[in-house]
C-alpha positions in Angstrom: 71.2 112.0 117.2 71.5 113.8 113.9 75.3 114.4 113.8 78.3 114.2 116.1 78.1 118.0 116.8 81.9 118.2 116.8 82.3 115.3 119.1 84.9 112.6 118.6 83.0 109.3 118.9 86.0 107.0 118.7 89.0 105.7 120.6 92.1 104.3 119.1 94.3 101.4 120.5 96.9 98.9 119.4 96.6 95.1 119.8 98.9 92.4 118.4 100.8 95.0 116.3 97.7 96.4 114.6 95.3 99.2 115.1 91.9 99.0 116.8 89.2 101.7 116.2 86.3 101.8 118.6 83.3 104.0 117.8 80.3 104.3 120.1 77.2 106.3 119.9 73.5 106.4 120.9 70.8 106.3 118.3 67.2 107.4 118.6 65.7 104.1 117.5 64.9 100.7 119.0 67.4 97.8 118.9 65.4 95.8 116.2 65.4 98.8 113.8 69.1 99.5 114.3 69.8 95.8 113.8 68.2 95.9 110.4 70.0 99.1 109.5 73.3 97.3 110.0 72.3 93.9 108.5 69.8 94.5 105.7 71.6 95.1 102.4 69.1 97.7 101.2 69.4 99.7 104.4 73.2 99.3 104.6 73.5 100.8 101.1 71.9 104.1 102.3 74.5 104.9 104.9 77.6 102.6 104.4 78.0 100.6 101.2 76.5 98.1 98.8 76.5 94.6 100.1 75.8 91.5 98.0 75.7 88.0 99.4 74.7 86.2 102.6 74.8 88.1 105.9 73.9 85.1 107.9 76.4 83.2 110.1 79.1 81.6 107.9 77.8 83.6 104.9 80.1 85.2 102.3 79.6 88.6 100.8 81.1 91.4 98.8 81.1 95.1 99.8 81.5 98.3 97.8 82.0 101.5 99.7 81.5 104.3 97.2 83.0 107.1 99.2 86.3 105.3 99.3 86.0 103.4 96.0 86.7 100.3 98.1 85.8 96.7 97.0 86.1 94.0 99.6 85.1 90.4 100.2 84.0 89.2 103.6 82.4 86.5 105.7 80.1 86.5 108.7 81.8 85.1 111.8 79.2 85.9 114.4 75.5 86.7 114.0 73.4 87.0 117.1 70.3 89.1 116.3 69.7 91.8 117.4 72.8 92.2 119.5 76.0 91.2 117.8 77.5 90.9 114.3 81.1 90.2 113.6 82.5 90.0 110.1 86.0 89.7 108.6 86.7 91.7 105.4 89.6 92.1 103.0 90.0 94.7 100.2 90.4 93.0 96.8 93.8 93.3 95.1 92.1 95.1 92.2 90.6 97.7 94.5 93.9 98.2 96.3 95.8 98.7 93.1 93.4 101.6 92.2 93.9 103.4 95.5 96.8 104.8 97.5 96.2 103.0 100.7 98.0 100.0 102.3 98.2 96.6 100.8 95.1 94.4 101.4 94.8 93.1 105.0 92.1 91.3 107.0 89.9 93.5 109.1 87.5 92.3 111.8 84.5 94.5 112.2 82.2 93.9 115.2 78.9 95.7 115.8 77.4 95.4 119.3 73.9 96.8 120.0 72.6 97.5 123.5 69.0 98.6 124.1 68.6 101.6 126.4 64.9 102.5 126.6 63.7 103.9 123.3 67.3 104.3 122.2 70.1 101.9 121.2 73.8 102.2 121.8 75.9 100.9 118.9 79.6 100.1 119.4 81.6 99.4 116.3 85.1 97.9 116.9 87.4 97.5 113.9 90.5 95.4 114.5 93.5 94.8 112.3 94.0 98.3 110.7 97.5 99.5 109.9 98.9 101.6 112.9 100.5 104.1 110.5 97.0 104.9 109.0 94.8 104.4 112.1 93.7 108.1 112.2 92.1 107.8 108.8 90.3 104.6 109.7 89.0 106.3 112.9 87.8 109.3 110.9 86.2 107.1 108.3 84.3 105.0 110.8 83.1 108.0 112.7 81.7 109.4 109.5 80.0 106.1 108.8 78.4 106.3 112.3 77.3 109.9 111.6 75.9 108.8 108.2 73.9 106.1 110.0 72.5 108.7 112.4 71.5 110.9 109.5 69.9 108.0 107.6 67.9 107.0 110.7 66.7 110.6 111.1 65.6 110.7 107.5 68.5 112.8 106.3 71.4 112.4 103.9 75.0 111.7 104.6 76.8 114.8 105.9 80.5 114.2 105.4 82.3 117.2 104.0 86.0 117.8 103.3 86.1 120.3 106.2 84.6 117.8 108.6 87.0 115.1 107.4 90.0 117.4 108.0 88.8 118.4 111.4 88.3 114.7 112.4 91.6 113.6 111.0 93.4 116.2 113.2 91.5 114.9 116.3 92.3 111.3 115.5 96.0 112.1 114.7 96.3 113.5 118.2 94.9 110.3 119.6 97.1 108.1 117.4 100.3 109.7 118.7 99.7 108.1 122.1 99.7 104.5 120.6 102.5 104.6 118.1 
């Protein structure tokens, strides 16, 4: 896969009064390669954000996502190579004060990898996002998944303002059903 080709990769839901974003796609690489792409700080920086710290079970880390000018802290809750990683993150107060988003909140991000021949299916589930902003989180996580595909294919991130606008509209339509 090199891009979503206009496809919407995600689904939106609500659980316990908060939003849930679920993104799923198939990547043209083996499970071990995809695992390192989602857990190795040098590789993460190429498609998602800069991570410093310990990405092993119980480890603490910091994260900077340049595209959103977002600084977060986090911890690794589950680490079962090469199939499952779950982390909890929270935007720092300083980062939130610079932006125009919601007040900091805890987010659980779970990546589940499933081998399928020479390909791997990646499911990213993000729990705890504000329901009134869920369409933006859906859009952002889809773009992250597309950037991962571009990186694995040897390309550069492809997010454009036009693509962002197109995806927000699709995710807004989905969000109406859960509000």
